[in-house]
Each structure stands twice: as C-alpha cells, then as structure tokens.
N, C-alpha and C positions, 0 to 999 in steps of 0.2 A: 300496491304501488310503492308505499313507503318502505316495505321490506325489500323490494327489488332495488329501490334507490339506495338503501343502506348497503346492500350487497355490492352494488356497483361502486359505491364510495369506498367500501372496504377493499375491493379489488384494485381500484386506482391507487389507494394509499399503499397497499402492499407492493404494487408495481413500482411506485416511486421509491419506496423504502429499499427495494431490492436493487434498482438501477442506480440509485444515488444514496448510499448509506449515510444516515445522519442528515440528509438533504443539504450536504455541504455545498455542492455545486449550485443547487437552486438558491440557497441563501446568498452565496457570493454574487450570483447574477442579479437577484432582486435588490440586494443592498447597493450594488454599483449603479444599476439603472435608477433606483429610487433616489440616490444621492444626486445623480445628474439631473433628473427630472425636477427635483426640489430646487436645485441651484438655478436652473433655467426659469422656473416659476417665480423665483425671487428677483432675478436680474432683468428678465424681459419687461415686466411692468415698470421697472425703474428706468427704462430707457437705454439700457446697455446696448452697444452695437454688437455686430457679429463677432468681432475680434474678442471682446470681453466675454461674450457668451461662450465661445469656444474655449477660452482660457479658463473660465469658471468650471465648465463641464469637465475639462481634462484634469483640473485640480481636484475636483470631487472624486473623480475616478482614481487618481493616484492616492489620495488620502484614504480611500476605502480599501483598495486591494493591497496596499502596502502593510497594513497592520497584521502582525504575526502572533501577538500574545493571545493567550486563551482566556485569561481572567479579565473581567470587565474593567476593574480598577486600573490594571496595567495598560489596557487599551486606551483609557481616557488620558492617562499621563502621556503616553506616546503620541497621541493625537494632538495634545496641547503643545508638546515640544516640537512636533512637526510643523506647526504653523510658522514660528519664526524662522526655522530652517528653510521652509518654502519661500518666504518673503525675501530672505537674503539671497537665495539661489536665483530667484526670478530677477531680482534687482541687478545682481552682478551679470546675469546673462544679457539683460538689456543694455547695461553700461558698456560691456566688453564686446558687443556684437560687431561694432565697427572697427575694433582694434584686433586685427587678425592674429598677430603673433601672441599678444598678451592673452587674448581670448582662448586660443588653442592651448597655451600652457596651462591656463586656469582649468579648462575642461579636462585635461589629462590629470591634473592634481585632484580635481573633484572626483573623477572616476576612481582613482587610486584610493582615496579616502572612503568612498562609498563601498567599495569591495572589501577594503581592510576592516571596515566597521562591522562586518559579519562576526568577527571574533568576539564582539561584545554582546552577542546573543541576539534575540529577536528585536530588541529596541534599536540596537546598532544597525541591524539589517534594514529596519523600517526607515530610520532617519537617512541612511545612505540612499535608499531607493527614492525617498521624497526629494532629497537634494538633487539627485541626478535627473529625475523626471521633470522637476520644475525648471531646471536649466534647459532641458529639451523643449518644454512648453514655450519658454521665452523665445527660443529660436524658431519654433514652428509658427507662432502667431506674428513673428517679426516685431517683438516688443521694442519700444524706444523709451528713453528716459522720460519724455513728456507724458507718456501713457501710464507711468508707474502708479500714480495715486489711484486711478480707476482700476488698474490691474490688481493692486493690493486689495481693494474692496472686493473684487471678484474672487480672489484667492481666499479671503476670509469667509466669504459666503460659501465657497466650495467646502472648506473645512467644517464650517458650522452645519451645513447640510449633511455632510458625511456623518457627523456626530449624532444629529437628530435621527437619521435613518438607522444608524447602528444601534443606538441605545433605546429608541422609542418606537420606531416603525417596524423594524425587523430585528427585534432583540434575540440574542442567543445566549442562554445561560449554560454553563458547563453541565449542570444537572439535566436540563432539557435536551441538550445535544446527546448526552449519554443515553437518555431514554429512547431517542430516535435511532441511535446506533444499535441498541438492544433489539428494537423492533426489526431493523434491517437484518440482524443476525438470525432472528426467528424466521423471517421470510426466506432468507437465503438457505437456511437449513431445510425448510420445507421444500424449496425448489430442488435441493440436492436429493431429497428423498423421492421427489417426482422423477428425477432423472434416473434414480436407481430402479424405480418401478418400470420405467421405459427400458432399462437394460434387462430387467427380468423378462419382459415380453418381446424383446427384439429378436428377429429371425437372424439367420446366419449372414444375410446380406446387409442387415441393419446394425450389426453388432459394433462395427467400427464407429459409426456415427453416434450410437448410444453411449459408447465408452468415452468418446470425446466430450460429450455433453456432461457426463459424470465428472470427467477431469476438469472441465472448465468451471463447473459449479463448486467443486471441491476447492479450487484455487480462490474463487470469489468468497467462499465462506471463510477461508483462512485470512484473506485480505480484511474482511470485516472484523474478525477476531483481533487482528493486530491493531486496527483502528480503535477498537474498544479499549484494549490494553493501554494505548497511548493517551486515552482520555480519563482513565480511572481515577488518577490522583486528584484532578480538579472536580470531577463530577460526582464523587462519593463523599459522604460526610466524614469518614475516618478510614484509617489504614486497614483495619480488619474487614470492613465492608468491601473495600477495593480488592483485597486479596480473595475474599469469598467469590465475588463476581468473576475475577480472573480465573479462579479454579474451575468454576462451573462452566464458563465459556470454553476453557481448554478441554474439560471432560466431554462436552457435547461435540466439539470438533473432532476429537480423537475417536469417539464412539461412532460418529457418522462415517468417518473414513474407514474404520475397521469394518463397518457393516457393508460398505461398498466393495471392499476387498473380498469379504467372505461370500458375497453374492456372486462376484465374478468367478471366484474359485468353484462355487457350486455349479456354475454353468460350463466350466471348463473340464477337459479330460484330466488335467492335473491342477494342483494348487497354483493359483495365479501368482506371478511375481509382483511384489509391491511396486516395483519400478514401473509396471504397466500403468499405474494411476498417476505417475509423475512425469513421464516422458512424452512430450507433445508429438503427435503424429505416429506414435508406436501402434502397430496393429493390435487389435483385440486377439486374445488367444482363441483357438478354435472352440466354438461354443455349440452346444446342442440343447436339447430340452433337459430340464432338471431331472436328475435321477429319482426314481420312485413314482408312485401313482400321481395322476393328474390332480387329485384332491389336495396333495401337498402344495402344488404350485398355486392353486386357487386360494388356499389358506394363507400362503405367504403373501400373495398379492393383497388379500384383505387386510392383513396385519401391517403391511407397509403403508397402505392408505390410512389405516387407523393411526399409525405413528405420525404421519404427516398432519392429520387433523389434531393430534395431541400437541404437536409443535406450534400450530397456529392459534390454538385456543388460548385466550388470555382471560384474566379475571377468575371468578369462582367457578369451579367445574361442577357441572350437574351430575345427576346419577348416571346418565348414559356415558359421559366422559369418564367417570370414575370406574365404570365396568370395563371400558376399553383399557384404561390405565392398569387396572388390576390384572387383566388378561395378559397384557404385554409384559408386565413386570414378573408375572408367573413364569415366563420362559427363562428366568435366571436360575430356577430350580430344575435340576435334571429330570425329576419325575413329571414335570409339566410339559416337557418337550413333546411335540407330535411324533408319531411313528414315521420315520423317514430315514434316508441315508445319512451318513455322518456329515457330509458337506452341507446338506440342507438343514440338518439340526444345528449346525454351526451358525447358519444365517438366522435361525430363530433365536439363538443365544445373543447374536448381535442386536437383534431387535429389542430383546429384553434389556441389554446394557444401554442401548440408545434411549429407551423409555426411561430408565433410571437417570440418565444424564439430563433428559428433558425435564423430569420432575425436579432435579436439583437446580437446574437453571431457573425454573419457574419460582421455586422457593426463594432463590437468591435475588431475583428481579422483582417479584410481586409480593414477597412476604409469606408468612405462614398460610397454609392451605387447609381446607376442611378435610379432616381425616376420619369422618364418621363412617364412610363407606369403604374403608381400607380393608383389603384382604390381608392374610398373614404375610404374603410375599411383599405387598406394598408397605406394610408396617415395618418389616425388617429393613427394607430399603430406606425408609424414613429414619430409622434408628442409625443406620450407617451414615447417612448424610448429616444427621445431627452431630454424631461423634466426630466426623471429619471437620465440620464447621467449628466445633469447640477446639480442635487441635491446631487451627490456623493461627500462626503467629508471624510477626513481622521482624525482619532483620535489615540492617542498613547495608546498602550496596557499596562496594569498594569503588573509589574513584580512580579512573585510569590516568596514567601520566600523559600529559599532552606534549606534543612536539613543540619545539621552539624555533625562533628565527625563520629562515627561509623554508624550513621543513614544515612550518605550520601551513595548513591548506589555505587559510585566508590571506596570509602574506604572499604565498606563491601566486595565488590567483590574482591578487592586486597588482603584482609586478607584471604578470602575463597580460592582463587586460589593459594595463597602461601602455605596454609596448604595442599590443595589437591596435589600440585606439590611436596611438601616434601614427602607425601605418595607415589606418583608416582615414585619419584627418588629412594626411598628405594626399592619398589617392582620391579621397572624396572631394577635395577642393579642386583637384585636376578635372574631375568630372563635372562639378558644379560648385561655384563659390557660394551659392545660396542654400543648397540641399545636402551639403556634405555630412550633416549630422545623422542622416539615415545610415550611413556606413558605420559611424561610431555607435549608434544605437544597436545595430545588429551585432557588432563585435561584443558589446557589453552583454547583450541578452544571451548569446550562445555560451557565455561563461557561467550563467546562473544555473545552479543545481547540476553542474557537471564537474567531473574530477579527473578526466583523462582526455588525451588527444582524440581517441576514438569517439567518445561521447560528444565532444565538441563538433567533430566532423559530422556525425549523424544529426545533431541538432541544427547545425548550419544548413545541411541539405534539406531538412524538413521545413525550415523557415523559408528557404528560397523557393521550394515547391509550393508552399502555401501562398507566398507572395505573388508568384506568377499567376496562379488561378485567381487570386484576389484582385489583381489588376484587371483581369477580364470582367469580373463581377463589378468592380468599381466603375468601369466604362459604361456597362449596361445600366447601373443604378443612377449614375450621373445623368445619362440621357433620359431616364424615367423621371427624375426629380425636376430637371430643368431649373426654374427659378423659384420653386415652391419651398420656402424656408421651413415651414411647419412640417411638411412631409419629409424633408431631409432630416430634421432632428428626430422625428419618429423612427425613421429607418436606422439612424445612428443608434438610438436606444435599443432597438431590436438586435442590431449587430453586436452591440456591446454585451447584451445579455447572452447571446449565442457564444460570444468569445469566452466569457467566464464560465459558462455552463459546460463547454466542450474542452476547456484548457487541460483538465486532468486526464482526459481521454485521448486527445490527439493534439500534438503541438502543430502539426500541419493544418488542421482545421482552425485552430486558434489564429495562426498567422493569416489564413485566408480571410477570416472575419475582420481582423485588424486592418488588413490592406483595403478591403472593401469599404470599411468605415472611413478610412483616411481619404479615399476617393470622394466620399460625400462631404467630408470636412473641407477638402480643397474646393469643392463646389461652393460651399457656404462662404469661404474666404475669397471667392472669385479668383482663385489661382489654379483652377483645374485645367488640365490639358492632357492630351495623349502623351506629349513629351514628358510631362511631370511624372506620370505613372510608369512610363518606361524607365525613366531615370531612377525611380524607386527600386525597380528590379535590379538595375545596374549597381546602385549603391548597396543594396542588400547582398548581392553576390560578392561585392568587394569586401564588405564588412565580415561576411562569413569566412572568406579566404584569409583575411587578416587575422581573424581569431584563431583559425587552424594553424597558420604559420607561427603565430606567437606561442601557441600551446606546444607546437612541435619543436621549436628552437630555443625557447626561454624556459629554463627550469622544467623541462618536459616530464610529464608523468605518462609513460607509455601505457597503452591499454593492457599489454601483457603484465607489466609491473603492477599496475593497479589491481587487476584481477588476481594476480598471485598473492598480493598483500591481503586482499579480502578473503581469498581462499584459505590462507593460513589462519586468519581470524575465525572463519567458519569451523575449520578443523579443530582449533583450540577450544571453541565453545562446545563443539560436539564432544570432544574428549572430556570437558568439565562435566557436562550433563550426564554422559554415560557413566563416568567413574563415580559421580555422586549418587546416581540412581542405583548402580550395582552395589556400592558400599552400603547404602541403606537397606537394600534387599538382602544383603549378607548379614545384617544385624548390626551394622555400624551406626554412628551418630547421625541424627537427622540433619539435613541441610535444606536451604531454601531452593528447592528444585524448580519451582515455577519461575522464579526470577532468572535462573540459569537457562531454562527453556526459552523464555522470552528473549534473552540476549542472543541465543542461537538463532531464533527466527528473524530477529532484526539484522544480524550479520548475514544470514542467507538472503534476505531481501536486498541488502546492499550489493551482494555479489550478483544477484539476478539482474539488477539494474546496470551494473558495470559491464556485464557480458552482452548487453544489447547491441553494441557495435559489432561484436563477433557473430551474433546470431541474426543480424539484420538481413532481410531478403536480398538486398543488392550486393552484399559482400561477395567478392570473387573467390574467397577462400572457403570452398564448400566443405572440405574435410575438416577444417578448423571449426566451422560453424557446427557441424555434426558433433564433434568432440565436446565443444562447449555446452551444447544442449544436453548431451549425455551425462557430462560431469555434474551439471546443475541438477538434473533429474535424479541422479544417484544420491546427491547430497540431500535433496528433498526427501528421498526415501529414508536415508539415515536419520534425518531430523524427525520424521514421523515416528520411527521406532524409538528414538531417544525420548521424544515427548511422551510416548506411551509408557515407556519404562519409568519415567519420572512420575507420571500420574499414578501408576501402579504402586511405586515405592511409597508414595504418600498415603496409600490406603493401609499400609502395614499396621498402624496402631488400632485400626477400627474394623478392618474387613476380616470376617471369620475364615475365609478360604485362602488367605494369603499369609504365609509365615516366612520369617527370615531363614535363609539357608546360608551358612558360612562358606559353603563350597562354591557359591556363585562368584565370589571375588576372584578365586583362582581360575575358574573356568572362563570368565569374561575378561580376565586380565589381558589375554592375548589381543582381544579386540581393541581395548584402550591403547595398548602399546602400538598396534598397527596404525591407529589414527594419528598418534604422535609421530610415528616414523614417516608417514606420508606428509604431515605438516613440515617436518624438518627437511625432507627432500624438496618440497616446493619452495621453501625459503632459501635453500642452499643446494645448488646443482652438484656440488662436490660430494655430498653425502651419498653413500652407496648402501646403507643399511637396508635389508630386504623386509618385505612384509611376510609375516609367518602365516602358514596355513596348518591345519591339523584336524583332528577328530572334531565332530560336531559337538556343540555345547551340551546337547541332550545326552550324547553318549558319555560325556565326562561326568554327568550327574547320575547316570543309570547304575546304581549299585544297591546292594542289599541294605545299606545303612540309611537309606533315604528317610525312613519313617522317624528317625531321631529328630529331624528338623522340621517336621510338619509338612504340609502340602505346598509345593511350588506349583502354581497353576501352569497349565499348558500355554496360556497367553504369554507369560513371562518368558518361557523358553522360546516360543515362536519369535517374539520380538528380538530376543538376544541373538538367535540364529540368523534372522533376516538382517539384523544390523551387522553381524560378523560377515555375512556373505556380501553385503553392499560395500562394506569397507574394503574387502579384498578386491571387489570389482573396480574400485577407484584406482587401484594400483596400475592397471594396464594403460588407461588413457593418460595417466600422469607420469608414465615412464618410471615407475618404482618397481624394482625387481621383486619377484615373489619366490619365497623359499618353500619348497615342498617339504612335507614331513619326512623325517628319516625313519626307515624301517629297520 
C-alpha cells in the first residue's frame, strides 16, 4: 500500500510539474488566496464591516499579484514602498470622488504615471499597479473621507497579510523555484519521449494525431527551457554553474528534437523536412512500417522506453539503470548499432545522443554520479562532458541602445492609455455616473503586455467575451449565495484562485472568473442587480473600444510594423548565431554561442506573440494567417538548426569526432548573406537584392582534400543544408527575389 501511495504521489507530482512548470501558477493562486484569507481572519474578529472587509481583501490581492521582482529582498523593499503609495492613492480617491472634473483629471494623470513607471523596471511597474488598483478600490467600495482611518487600517492589514503569506506561509526562493523548473523539464522531456513512442507505433490513420502530439510536447519542452534560462542567474550560486545548467538543458532539448525528426524520417519514404515538426496543422508525411525486420522495431521501442525511464530517474542510479544507460550510450559507437536500415540506425544514434544529453543534465543538476558500473562508451561520454564543463567560461553581454522620447514603448503606451482613458471616462460617465471606472479599468488592462493595435484588439475581444460569460455565472452565484456572507467569501476565494491559476493559460478564462467574483462582491456590498452586471458588460465593451481607438490613432504601432520590426530582430539574431557557429566550426575564435542562441529564442518568442492577432481563428484574412504561421514555423526550423550548430561548435575542443574545417566558412557564407538580405528587405521595401541559391553545401565540401581537415560529421552538414534550405524558403512568403545559379 505504501509503495502504491508513493507511486500515486509521484505521478501526481509529475503531472503538476508538467502542467505548471515551477508551480508558478499554483504559487500565485495560493499566495493570493492565502493573503486574502488572512486579511479577512484579522479584520472580521475586529468588527470590520463588509466595506472594510472587501477593501482589505482587494488590497491584499493587489499587493500580492503586483510584485514582479524575483529576489526576496527586493520584494520586501517594493512591498514596503507600496504601502504609502496605496494609502495616498486610496485617500485621494475618496477625497476626489465627489469632484467630478478634478477627480477625472487626477485619474488620467495617475494612469499616465502608472504606465510610464514601467520604464523604471519591475519596481516602477509594481508601484504603478498598486497606485492605480487602490484608486480603483476606493471607487469600488465608495470610500468617503469619514471612512479613511478605518480604510487605512484595512489597507495596512492587507499589505501585512500579503507579506506574511509571501515570506512565511508560501515562500519561494530562487533556488527552490529553479529546482522545480528542472523537475518540470525532466517530466516534459519524458512526455516528449512518450509521444515519440506513440509516433513509432501509430498507424497511417493515427500518424497526424501522433505527430501533432510530438509537436505540442516539443514546444512545451522549449517553453520550459526558456523559463529555466530566465531564472538561472538568481537560482544558481555562480555564473559557471548557471552556464553549465544552460548548456545541459540546451543539449537535452536539441537531442530530443533531433531524435523525433530521425524517427519521423525512418517512418517516411523520404527524409522528413524539419519544418514538419514546427508548422501547426501540417500533415504528417506518408508513413509506413519501419524498414527492416520487426525485431528492429521491437528493439527501438524497448530503448525509447528505457530512455524515458532514464530521464525520470533521479538520485543515485542502481545497477539496472546503469546497464540501461551503458547500452544506450553504446549506440554512439558505430560498431554497437543494431543491424538495420540506414534511417533506423540513425534513430538508434539519436537515442545514444539523447542518453548522453540526459547524463550531462543529471550531472549538472544532481552533481557527480557513481561511475563504478560504467562501460567504456559511458566512460568516454563522461570524459567528454567533463572536458566541456571545464571549457565553459562567461562573457559579458553587450547592452543594446534604448529608444528615447515618444519612441520609448513605455512613453508611447502612457500617452495612448491616457487618451483612451479620457475617452473611457467621458463615455463611461454617460452610461453611469457611478460605475464609469469599469470602462477605464478595461482600457488600462488591454494595454498591459501589449505592443501593437492588433494585440490590443485581440485582448479587448477576449476580455469582453470572458465578461459576458462571467455575468451569467455571477447571476447564478448571486442567487446561490443569497445573504450568506461566509459562503460568498468562500466562493470569492475559489474564484480568485481560479483566476490566478488560469491567467497565463487563457485571458478569456481569467476575465470570466474576475466578473463572476465581482458579482459576488456586489452581493456582499448589497449593490447587486441585473442592471449592474449588464452595465459591466457595456462599460467593458466601451473600455475595449476606447483602447483600440487610442492605439489606432495615437502614436500607432501597426501589427504589420510591429511584426516586421521583430522579424528583422529575429533574422539578425539568426545571422549572429549562424555566423558565429560557422566561424568556430571553421577554426575561428570561440564566441559565447549559448548566449547568442538564447537571444535568438527570446526574439522568436516575441515574434510568435506579436503574430497572434494575425493567426487568431477569427481573423478574416485567411491567406495572411497562413503566411504568418508558415513564416514563424520556418523561423523555428532555422532556429533549431542554428542552435544545433552552436551546440556542435562548442564541442570542438573536446569531441574527438568533430574537427574544424576552414572550408565551412566559404560554403556557409551564402546562407549568412541570404539571412541578412532578407532582413534588409523586410526593413526596407525599396531593397531589391535577391537571395542566392546554388550547389548544396555538402557538394561544396566534397573534394579529395577533405582528409587534411579531419572529420566533419554528417550532423553538421545536415544542419547547414537544412538551414540553407529553410532560409531560401523564407524568401517566397516575404517577397524577396531568388536568384538561380548561373551555369
């Protein structure tokens, strides 16, 4: 029974780790609900009335979710500074609530300062959020000057409760968070291997579904890798350790993606295009049974399951695990590969490389491992990893020049949201002199974490959709609660938890839970009615429209312009990584390739987010949506090959089968030039320079003098050729002319 309980606990923990990497969503929900519950537990026995209970609860919620810093000391300072900001904002809100013109002017000024404060980093963002939210709280509860002393006490209790829960009840340290993210990476890597096993066993009718699962889990693994990279600086004791973990995570990610591609190629009549793994909805290539005897498929299935077990196993490995590890690592040697067709043997090589990456990841995360049962192949892999670890060094990153004036995103957003809020105030007061602030709040929110008119339009649409359904839920819950205050607060806590837990997943769901919660709060304040909830929908729609109008007319950033700017950035980062990797593979000086690869991934993530308005299901421009998805998929393919080249280039000093070849610089120079040509064309429509095509890179290196330079692995050539093909493929959807080779 105990063993079964432990297994169930492990499965539950793994499920949570995979669905919520680092338990970030769970932590946010628990902290917010805990802070509110503690606030209510302190205020209720003291005899606070409903108004002060609601004000204290909303204060603790704002104080909890507004904090952005990662280090506990910085969080404490920001929380301490937030209290006086909250008291001042609440007081001014109550004093100005009856002075319409002065109050409106102040609210616009407050909104401008709150948005402009983002330029001062996380602390400026937090203090701006606290100031605006507390002004909203004063309007929501109808605060008056006579109530201020009691409201100040409720606000102070709310901030104190937030601090107690954050630092004592649900503490999160950078090191602990990184440990949970590592576990999430392991679990998601194991789930990707499970999806690859399903792809191995899928019949012709199941291939598309199996491929989509591999695609989705590959993307989730990459998402977790980026989350780990963003937390390394705070969660590791020193820079070399951070770089080591970053390298091992990148190795495991690349090895798993390569394994999936080789498996798909083995099941296809022809070598699968890498784009197949990156283009959502792309059909799987025609698949059949693996070539060769059935014993090969059985052996492959066994070894993929063994790889999955190897990924999940933590701590000290036993003799059985050591035997599995030794067998899988043996596939890195040609003489240990099973007798099978060339594509199937390539899958076994991929399993060997993935096992090596898993061993490197385990050493980086868990420390030195027992090597008493090592086979010669495992011992060689350990030596390679040790040599790579010793070669890791840190370099300082260059700081990019920031835009100034109205070109600065925070300044532009502050002006836009101020204009939009002015429109929302005017329109909102025409709808209701008491609830006009809902329109302003919506206008404010649709500008958060958005950078283009299209993003604001999509966010406004999602908020309105969630609000409409939330009104229906609010009506049902208000009828259920009746006059039961305790039940109402319990449901409010549940809805708040759901709001924060689902916020990163779906803005529509978050808006739904917010609106349902507000229906209960109105019930508690005895201001609930059908008309109030309908008015909330009207004010929300008005605020969303005002935000879109302001974004479209005031210092607009068109979605096309935004995506083009980000596309140029991605291409520049791609060029930097590719050129640096090829230079190092050609025998040139070593550069910090992992940092360049990380910058490429970040730029690509920004582009992916910015194209969401273009790829949204409701967009009427179907051809444009298809083009956007295709371009992003091609760029993800390019990024995969560039990351792989970078990882391979960093092996040069230590890997016996990879040697520098000076001819690579000339052969791959065309690819780098093409990337820059496309970037120039995207930035300036007047540029007409074409993309060049020509002989394959492999043919350029196929001469009798190759032995002079040592062995260039087939892996390097494959990545270079696929990168070259993908870059040329970008030319057509981006309207860049292609110049055929002259004969």
